[in-house]
C-alpha positions, 0 to 999 in steps of 0.5 A: 454526482458520484465520486470514486475512491481507489486504494492503490500503490501505483508501483508503477501505474500501468494498463491494469490501473487504467482498466480499473478507472475506466470500468469504475467510470462505466459503473458510476458515470463518465464524469465521475471524479477519482480520488486515489489513496496511494502508498508513499515511498515504501510499499506493502510487500516490504520494499522501496517503490520503483519511483518516488511518490510524487512521480507515481502521483503524476503518472496516476494523474496522467492516467485518469486520477483527479486527486492523489492522497498519501497513505502514510508509511506506517499504514502502507507498510502494514498487514492487509487489515491495517493497510485497508483500515488506514486507507479507507479512513482517509477516503471516509474522512475526505468527506467527498467520496461516495463509492470505493472501487477495488479490484478483486478476483471474484468480481462480486460484492455480496460474497466478499461482504459475506466473508467480511461478516464472517471475519467480524463474527464473535466466534471467529477469533476462537476458531482462528486461535484453534487453527493457529495452535496447530502450527499453520500460518496466519493466512491458512488458519484464517481461511480454515476458520472462515470455512468452519464458520461460513463454508468452503466457498467463503473460505476460498475467497480468502485464498487470493490477495485482491479478494483478501484486500477487498474483504478488509476494505469492506470491514473497514467501511463497517468499522468506521461507520462510513456511508461510502458504497463499495463496488468491485471490478473483476481483475483482468490479466496477470495477478498481483505479484504474478509473472507471465511468460506470454504477453497478456492484455495486462501485465502485473506490476511485479513483472513491470518492475522487473523489466524496469530494473533490467532496462527493458523499456521496450517490453514495458511500453505497451503497459506503461504507455509512451508518456509514462515510459519517458517520464520514468526513464528521466527521473531518479529510480531504484536500481539493482545496484541501489537495492544491493546498497539497501541490503547493506544499509538494512543489515547494518541496522539489523546487526545492532538490534536485540530482542527487545528492539524487535519486540517493539515492532507491530507483529514483532511476535514477542509472545511467540519468541519471534523477537529472539529469533529475529535478533539471532538472525540479524546478528548472523545473516550475511544477506537479507535472503539468509536472514529470511531463511534463518527466521522463516517458518510456516507460521511467519509469512515472508511478507510479514518478515519483510515488513518487520525488517523495513520497520526496523530500518526506518526506525518505526515502532508500535507507537508510530502508527496511531489509530488512524492517519491524522491528516489528508496529505495531497500528493497531486491533483488535476483541475477537477481535483482542485474542485474536490479540494475546495469541497474538502476544505469545508467538508473533510473531517481531517485537516488537508495538507497541500504545503509541507510547512502547514504541518506546523499548524497541527497538533503533536501527533500529526507533526510526529507522523510527518517528521517520521514520513520525512525520515522515511523519505530521506532513507528512501532517497539514499536508494535512488540513482542518481542520489538526491539530497535530503529534506525533500519532504519539506521542499516538495509540493503536490504535482499538478496535471492540467489535463490532456490525453490520458495515458 
């Protein structure tokens, strides 16, 4: 029997995610179990998740996922290449996943695989360097280099976010020598980080989060479903007031950072002088938007800067992200997910963590990562309303969903 792996943030889980799971099972079999690798409390856009990882895991289980594994923060808060590499490694190491399903704007594997081969071509780094020497952003330079190497159609694939992630998933499968087979589902409805003025079949997670922040639960209902909407309304969440508090907490951290502190962060840009620019902006800015305005140029994408800021706030540095995650952390499962866990305990290439205390049985690298994750959760919990006590990472086990009608 096939087992599908999906990489997601589920921030929050909505109708577009249900569509992907439904289409994946149409492709691989209606009884196909689904394993999701999900970002924790901090997400790739450089922001706190709308609700904590255990709430979002429960929503995913209610929506058709069977097993939720955590993508630790150092990978969840990384560029597409590191994000995809960490997530695919976990699916590969689980030992039970046969297929990787991802959404894309193109909807075809072969063109995306051609783009992946292009980025791994030995000639690509030199072409990328030439393009960047002209002052273009990394994304624009990457697309330009791909066009030079493989033509405009391949380059155009790299202009949209989900195609880009799909290409990185394919590169990661090759890098890890994985036997997992890729399948892609063409995205339907509003795109990632897209705002719509009308009511489409699927709304973007960005717009849903905006509605949640506004308390407009009625507009969210068609996309979340009644059960998910009720659950999200009942739990501590990030609010506009807590985001304002987060800004002050983050600015307090940035004002104390020098150029050498910024240089220790991944993508800190020490060789380009970005670290000194970041330090000056951190001392001057009275808001995060002002900070980004002071730092941003064509060369440095806004998302990269937001991720750097959160790495700084969370106390992470370039040593915080080893080559790959050293364990499989379970955030939630269904009865069918428990069957997968039983197989994983025999077949997985990494230890499987279902109880926080079990981290003490693992080596120092794994323990260091878990302690980092605990700190990241404590700092996240300061942003929830109502405020929660610290130490939740050590007290919280996986969510269980016994089944019933999916969302």
